C-alpha positions in Angstrom: -56.6 29.3 20.5 -60.3 29.9 21.4 -62.7 29.0 18.8 -65.8 31.0 17.5 -68.2 29.4 20.1 -66.5 30.7 22.4 -65.9 34.2 21.4 -69.6 35.4 21.7 -69.5 38.7 19.6 -67.6 40.1 16.5 -64.5 41.9 16.6 -62.7 38.7 18.8 -59.1 39.5 19.9 -56.0 38.6 22.2 -54.3 41.2 24.3 -50.7 40.0 25.1 -48.9 42.0 28.0 -45.3 41.3 29.3 -42.6 42.9 31.8 -39.6 42.2 33.2 -39.8 40.8 36.6 -37.9 43.3 38.1 -39.7 46.0 36.1 -43.1 47.9 38.1 -44.7 48.7 34.5 -46.0 46.4 31.8 -45.3 47.2 28.1 -48.1 48.4 25.8 -50.4 45.7 25.3 -50.6 43.8 21.8 -53.5 43.1 20.0 -53.8 39.9 18.2 -56.7 39.9 15.9 -56.5 36.1 14.2 -58.2 33.9 16.9 -56.3 30.8 15.5 -52.8 32.1 16.5 -51.5 30.3 19.3 -47.9 32.1 19.9 -45.9 35.3 19.6 -42.4 36.0 19.4 -41.1 39.3 21.4 -37.7 40.0 20.5 -35.0 41.1 21.2 -34.6 40.6 24.9 -31.7 39.9 27.2 -30.2 36.4 27.4 -32.4 34.0 30.1 -34.1 36.8 31.6 -37.5 36.3 33.7 -40.8 37.7 32.9 -44.3 38.1 33.9 -46.5 37.4 30.9 -50.5 37.6 30.4 -53.1 36.8 27.7 -56.3 37.9 27.6 -59.3 37.7 25.3 -61.5 40.6 24.0 -64.4 41.5 21.6 -66.6 44.4 20.8 -68.7 43.7 24.2 -65.2 44.0 26.3 -62.6 42.1 27.3 -62.8 38.6 28.8 -61.6 37.1 32.6 -58.7 38.7 33.8 -55.5 36.8 33.5 -52.8 35.2 35.9 -49.6 36.2 35.0 -47.0 33.3 33.9 -43.4 33.3 34.7 -41.2 32.7 31.4 -37.6 33.2 30.2 -35.9 34.1 27.3 -33.5 31.9 25.4 -30.2 30.5 27.0 -26.6 30.6 25.6 -23.8 29.1 27.5 -22.2 29.8 30.6 -19.5 32.6 30.1 -17.6 31.5 33.3 -15.7 28.7 34.0 -15.5 26.9 37.6 -12.8 28.3 39.8 -10.5 27.1 42.7 -10.3 24.0 41.0 -8.7 21.2 43.3 -8.1 17.3 43.6 -7.1 14.9 46.4 -6.1 11.6 45.7 -7.8 9.0 47.9 -6.1 5.6 47.0 -4.5 3.8 43.7 -8.4 3.7 42.1 -9.9 6.8 43.3 -9.6 10.7 42.8 -11.9 13.4 44.5 -12.1 16.4 42.3 -13.2 20.0 44.1 -14.3 23.6 42.7 -16.1 26.5 43.4 -19.6 27.0 41.2 -20.2 29.2 38.2 -21.9 32.6 39.7 -25.9 32.3 38.4 -25.6 35.4 36.5 -22.8 33.8 34.3 -24.8 30.4 33.8 -27.4 32.2 31.2 -29.6 29.5 31.2 -30.9 26.6 33.5 -27.8 24.3 35.0 -27.5 20.8 34.2 -24.3 20.2 35.7 -20.7 20.1 35.5 -18.4 18.1 33.5 -15.3 17.0 34.6 -12.6 16.1 32.0 -10.0 14.0 32.2 -6.7 12.2 30.7 -4.5 9.4 32.1 -1.2 8.5 31.4 0.7 5.3 32.8 3.4 5.7 34.8 5.1 2.0 33.8 8.2 2.4 32.2 8.0 -1.5 31.1 6.2 -1.3 28.3 4.8 1.2 25.3 2.8 3.8 26.8 -0.7 3.9 25.4 -2.2 6.9 23.5 -3.7 9.1 25.7 -7.6 8.9 26.3 -9.6 11.6 27.0 -12.8 11.0 29.1 -16.0 13.2 30.1 -18.0 12.8 33.2 -21.1 14.4 34.5 -21.5 15.7 38.1 -24.2 17.5 39.7 -22.0 19.6 42.2 -18.6 19.6 44.0 -17.2 17.3 44.9 -16.8 14.8 41.9 -15.7 11.4 43.2 -13.9 9.5 40.7 -13.3 6.4 42.0 -12.5 4.3 39.0 -9.1 5.7 37.8 -6.2 3.5 37.1 -3.4 2.8 39.7 0.1 4.4 39.0 -1.0 6.9 36.1 -0.7 10.7 36.0 -4.0 12.4 35.4 -4.9 15.6 33.9 -8.4 17.2 35.2 -10.7 20.5 34.1 -14.0 21.2 34.7 -17.0 23.1 33.3 -20.2 24.0 33.4 -23.0 23.1 30.9 -26.8 24.1 30.4 -29.5 23.6 27.8 -27.4 25.7 25.1 -23.9 23.9 25.4 -20.9 23.8 27.5 -19.0 26.8 29.0 -15.6 27.4 29.0 -13.1 24.7 31.0 -11.2 25.7 33.9 -7.3 25.7 34.1 -6.2 22.1 34.2 -4.6 20.4 37.2 -2.8 17.2 37.7 -2.8 14.4 40.1 -0.7 10.9 40.2 -2.0 7.8 41.5 0.1 5.0 43.4 0.8 1.5 42.5 -1.8 -1.0 42.7 -1.9 -5.0 42.1 -1.4 -5.6 38.4 -4.6 -6.9 35.9 -3.9 -10.7 34.6 -1.0 -11.3 32.3 -2.2 -11.4 28.4 -2.0 -14.3 25.8 -1.3 -16.6 28.5 -0.6 -20.2 26.6 0.2 -23.8 28.2 1.9 -26.3 26.2 2.3 -29.9 27.5 5.4 -31.4 27.7 6.3 -35.3 28.1 7.4 -34.4 31.8 5.8 -30.6 32.3 5.0 -27.8 30.5 5.8 -24.5 28.8 3.9 -21.4 29.7 4.4 -18.7 27.5 2.7 -15.0 28.4 2.8 -11.1 27.6 2.8 -8.3 30.0 -0.3 -7.2 31.7 -2.4 -4.8 29.6 -2.8 -3.1 33.0 0.2 -3.0 35.1 -0.9 -0.6 37.6 2.6 -0.3 38.7 6.0 -1.9 38.5 5.6 -5.4 37.5 8.3 -7.3 39.8 7.7 -11.1 38.8 5.1 -13.6 38.0 4.0 -16.5 40.3 3.2 -19.4 38.6 1.4 -22.1 40.5 0.4 -26.0 39.6 -1.4 -28.6 41.4 -1.7 -32.4 40.3 -5.5 -33.5 39.6 -6.9 -37.0 40.0 -10.6 -37.0 39.3 -12.4 -34.5 42.1 -9.3 -34.5 44.4 -6.3 -31.8 44.0 -3.0 -31.8 45.1 -0.7 -29.9 47.3 0.1 -26.5 45.2 3.8 -26.0 44.4 4.5 -22.3 43.7 7.3 -21.4 41.1 8.8 -17.4 41.4 9.9 -15.9 38.2 11.3 -12.9 39.8 11.6 -10.6 36.5 8.7 -8.6 35.1 10.3 -8.5 31.4 10.6 -12.6 31.4 7.5 -13.8 29.0 8.2 -17.5 29.1 9.1 -20.3 31.8 9.7 -24.2 31.6 8.2 -26.6 34.1 9.6 -30.2 34.2 9.8 -33.0 36.7 6.1 -33.9 36.3 4.5 -37.2 35.5 3.6 -38.3 32.0 0.2 -38.2 31.2 -1.2 -36.8 34.3 -3.9 -33.8 34.3 -2.5 -30.7 36.2 -3.9 -27.1 36.8 -1.4 -24.5 36.4 -2.3 -20.9 36.9 -0.1 -17.4 36.3 -0.4 -14.0 38.2 1.8 -10.8 37.8 2.9 -9.1 41.1 4.1 -5.7 42.3 5.4 -4.4 45.4 1.4 -3.7 46.6 0.8 -7.4 46.2 -0.2 -10.3 43.8 -2.6 -9.6 40.7 -5.3 -11.8 39.0 -4.4 -15.4 38.1 -5.3 -17.2 34.8 -6.0 -20.7 35.4 -5.6 -23.7 32.8 -5.7 -27.3 33.0 -3.9 -29.9 30.9 -2.4 -33.0 30.3 1.5 -33.7 30.3 2.3 -35.8 27.2 3.9 -39.6 27.3 7.5 -39.8 27.6 9.9 -41.6 25.1 12.1 -40.6 22.1 10.4 -38.1 19.7 8.2 -39.0 16.5 10.1 -38.5 13.0 9.0 -34.9 11.8 6.8 -34.3 8.9 9.3 -33.3 5.7 10.0 -29.7 5.5 8.3 -26.7 3.6 10.0 -23.8 1.4 7.5 -21.0 1.9 10.0 -17.9 0.6 13.0 -19.2 -1.3 15.7 -16.7 -2.2 18.6 -16.2 -4.6 21.3 -16.7 -1.3 18.6 -18.1 1.2 15.8 -20.9 2.6 13.3 -20.4 4.7 12.6 -24.1 6.1 9.3 -24.3 7.7 7.7 -27.7 9.7 4.7 -28.8 11.7 5.8 -29.3 15.3 4.6 -32.4 16.8 1.9 -32.0 19.6 0.6 -35.5 20.1 3.8 -37.8 20.6 6.7 -37.2 23.3 7.5 -33.6 23.4 10.7 -32.1 21.6 13.3 -30.4 23.2 14.9 -28.8 19.7 14.7 -29.0 16.3 17.7 -29.3 14.2 17.9 -27.9 10.7 20.5 -29.8 8.4 21.5 -29.0 4.4 23.6 -30.1 1.9 24.2 -29.6 -1.9 22.7 -32.6 -3.9 25.0 -35.4 -4.5 27.2 -34.4 -1.5 27.4 -36.7 1.5 28.3 -34.3 4.1 25.4 -32.8 5.7 25.8 -28.8 7.3 24.1 -28.2 10.8 22.2 -24.5 9.6 21.0 -24.0 13.4 18.9 -25.5 16.3 15.2 -23.8 17.0 13.2 -24.1 20.4 10.0 -25.5 19.7 8.0 -23.1 22.0 9.8 -20.4 20.0 9.2 -21.0 16.3 8.9 -23.6 13.9 11.3 -22.2 11.1 14.6 -21.2 10.1 16.3 -19.3 7.6 19.2 -20.9 5.6 21.6 -17.9 4.5 24.6 -17.7 2.5 23.9 -20.0 0.0 24.7 -20.1 -3.7 22.1 -19.0 -6.2 20.6 -21.6 -8.4 21.6 -24.6 -6.6 19.7 -27.3 -5.3 19.8 -28.4 -1.8 18.6 -31.5 0.3 17.4 -30.0 3.5 16.0 -32.2 6.7 15.1 -31.5 10.1 15.6 -33.5 13.1 13.5 -33.8 16.3 15.5 -33.8 19.8 14.8 -34.5 23.2 16.5 -36.4 26.3 15.4 -39.9 25.4 16.7 -39.8 21.6 16.2 -38.1 18.6 14.4 -38.6 14.9 15.3 -37.5 11.2 12.8 -36.5 9.4 12.3 -37.3 5.5 14.9 -34.9 2.9 13.1 -32.4 0.7 15.0 -30.8 -2.2 14.9 -27.0 -3.2 16.7 -25.0 -5.6 17.7 -21.4 -4.7 16.7 -18.6 -7.2 19.5 -16.8 -9.4 21.3 -17.1 -12.4 22.8 -20.3 -11.7 19.4 -21.8 -11.9 18.4 -20.0 -15.2 21.5 -21.2 -16.6 21.3 -24.9 -15.7 17.6 -24.6 -17.1 18.5 -22.8 -20.2 20.0 -23.7 -23.8 22.8 -21.9 -26.0 20.8 -18.8 -26.9 21.5 -17.3 -23.8 25.2 -17.9 -23.9 27.4 -14.7 -24.8 29.2 -15.6 -28.3 25.5 -16.4 -29.6 24.0 -13.3 -28.6 26.9 -11.4 -30.4 26.8 -13.6 -33.5 23.2 -12.6 -33.7 24.1 -9.2 -33.5 26.7 -9.1 -36.2 24.1 -10.8 -39.0 21.5 -8.5 -38.0 23.9 -5.8 -38.6 25.3 -7.0 -41.6 21.8 -7.4 -43.0 21.1 -3.9 -42.4 23.8 -2.7 -44.3 23.0 -4.9 -47.6 19.4 -3.8 -47.3 20.7 0.1 -47.2 23.2 -1.2 -50.6 19.9 -2.8 -52.2 18.0 0.5 -51.4 20.4 2.8 -53.3 21.2 0.5 -56.2 17.6 0.7 -57.1 17.2 4.7 -56.7 20.1 4.7 -58.7 18.3 3.4 -61.7 21.1 1.1 -63.2 22.7 3.5 -65.4 25.1 3.1 -68.4 28.4 5.0 -68.0 28.3 5.9 -71.7 31.1 8.8 -71.1 33.3 6.1 -70.0 32.5 4.2 -73.0 33.2 7.0 -75.7 36.7 8.0 -74.1 37.4 4.8 -75.1 36.4 4.7 -78.6 38.2 8.2 -79.2 41.3 6.5 -77.7 41.6 3.5 -80.0 38.4 3.1 -82.4 40.4 0.4 -84.5 41.2 -1.7 -81.6 37.6 -2.1 -80.3 35.8 -5.1 -81.6 32.5 -5.6 -82.9 31.9 -8.1 -80.2 31.2 -6.9 -76.7 34.1 -8.5 -75.1 33.9 -6.2 -72.3 30.2 -6.6 -71.6 29.1 -3.1 -72.8 26.2 -2.6 -74.7 25.9 -5.9 -75.7 22.1 -5.3 -76.8 23.4 -3.1 -79.6 25.8 -5.6 -81.9 25.6 -5.4 -85.6 23.7 -8.3 -87.3 26.9 -9.1 -89.8 29.0 -9.6 -86.6 29.5 -13.2 -85.6 27.0 -12.7 -82.7 24.8 -11.2 -84.6 21.3 -12.8 -84.9 19.9 -13.2 -88.4 23.0 -12.0 -90.3 21.4 -9.0 -90.7 23.9 -5.7 -91.1 23.8 -3.1 -88.6 22.3 0.6 -89.7 23.2 3.9 -88.0 25.1 3.7 -84.8 24.7 -0.2 -84.6 27.1 -0.7 -87.3 30.0 0.3 -85.5 31.2 3.5 -87.4 34.7 3.9 -87.6 34.6 7.4 -87.4 33.5 8.7 -83.6 31.6 11.8 -83.1 32.9 15.1 -82.4 33.3 16.3 -78.9 32.2 19.4 -79.9 28.9 18.1 -81.7 26.0 19.7 -80.0 23.0 17.3 -78.8 20.8 19.1 -81.3 22.4 16.5 -83.9 20.1 14.0 -82.5 17.5 13.4 -84.8 14.9 15.2 -82.5 17.1 17.8 -81.1 15.7 16.5 -77.7 18.1 16.7 -74.9 16.1 15.5 -72.5 16.7 12.1 -73.5 20.1 12.1 -71.8 20.7 13.0 -68.0 24.0 14.4 -67.1 26.5 11.2 -67.3 24.8 10.3 -70.9 22.7 7.7 -70.0 19.6 6.6 -71.8 16.7 7.9 -69.8 14.4 7.8 -72.8 13.7 4.3 -71.7 11.8 5.5 -68.5 9.7 7.7 -70.8 6.0 7.2 -72.3 5.4 4.6 -74.7 4.3 6.9 -77.5 7.2 9.1 -77.4 9.5 6.3 -77.6 8.2 4.6 -80.9 8.5 8.9 -82.4 12.2 8.7 -81.6 12.9 5.2 -83.1 11.0 6.4 -86.3 13.3 9.6 -86.8 16.0 7.6 -85.9 15.8 5.2 -88.9 15.5 8.2 -91.3 18.5 9.9 -89.8 22.0 10.4 -91.2 25.0 8.2 -89.6 26.2 11.2 -88.3 23.0 11.7 -85.9 24.0 8.5 -84.0 27.3 9.9 -82.9 27.2 10.1 -79.5 28.0 13.3 -77.4 30.3 13.7 -74.9 
């Protein structure tokens, strides 16, 4: 922006003109009266087109110096065409050249920044599990693109796209290429284990086989101070083997041992390690075995291999039932393979003795005995009491059932209220009134005995119905014959429900009964 000190007169403004480079006439001038403005947007325009642009100042006295035209471009967009005639040329196990025809300038729609070569590879080796396909993109300025770090013995899928500041254009149709075999990479997870008169080597298949691995070359040399002995080569002619034992060496001597995979093209990269062989002699006594996992019918027996004394050729695992004299061989284990053995087909809940024996060419040594009990019902029965026996459980179920029945009977009795069977009593009286003794021989209505009876207290004579009238009441008597004519004193079976009434009503009934006639005390049935 041009500040006020340079405007020199009122009415300052900017005059903006532009035209397409291929046009002959300028667009009408655009006046911008705000001197603080420093940019202006023109739209719409075509994508990435060249324009001649001028900006001039003016005031009331006239225009400023004539401007110089500047070339500017409208905004970019991604290319709208892909490279054509893409082809490949395999130059060796690790090099592929990619060629293509460039995208025309009218289709770039921006400043070309280069070409992206996108590729993915898949190993042709069938000796190992194939890896997940990985896609890689590399940038090249122009054709051809020299890819000099590809993997031997692989199949590549390749396509190409142009890109500018706005992004990538469309990719071309893919093309394929296969690289030939090369020498393999180093083996993986190489482990060198010293033995009494040799070494045990173990490794994994190379991460980069670069072809079909034909076998492995093992080389070793005896070392004495700074002197190195002659190199001895051991060929392992099988690419699927992953271990090897070397014997016949001197004990407690340092050796340099290397291993390398090879294909038909040649030997790959070697890995070298140096170790001392171990002393010779009978094996050391193994430690007591451990039992990290005990099942119902199986036991996992684990031990710690001896890595200091004479080497062990194999471990033997023995077991027997506790109390038995006969040991049973469960199996033999190569110490270079694993340090455990699973004993199966055992009895559940049974205690066993287990021991491990170390064996080599010079002798053997038995380790201490460890005791273990398998899981299961047998083990539970030996530790539990009679409460788990079937007969005891059945007896408890019967007792609980009887208690429930008794509880139900008690509830029914309580709800019934202990009612007297008056109707049965009256039937007996009507049947033979003279034969009924005053004494309650049958246990019924003992609380209503007469006072003149041998069992009556105080020698008082009974009154009313308590005296035991010799004349029973008629069955046709109305219940109204009872003094207060309240039939609610009897329920359906004739029991005295009045005793459950309130205290006031009971006293009133007793008073009325004292003044009533003997007929009033006849029982209606």
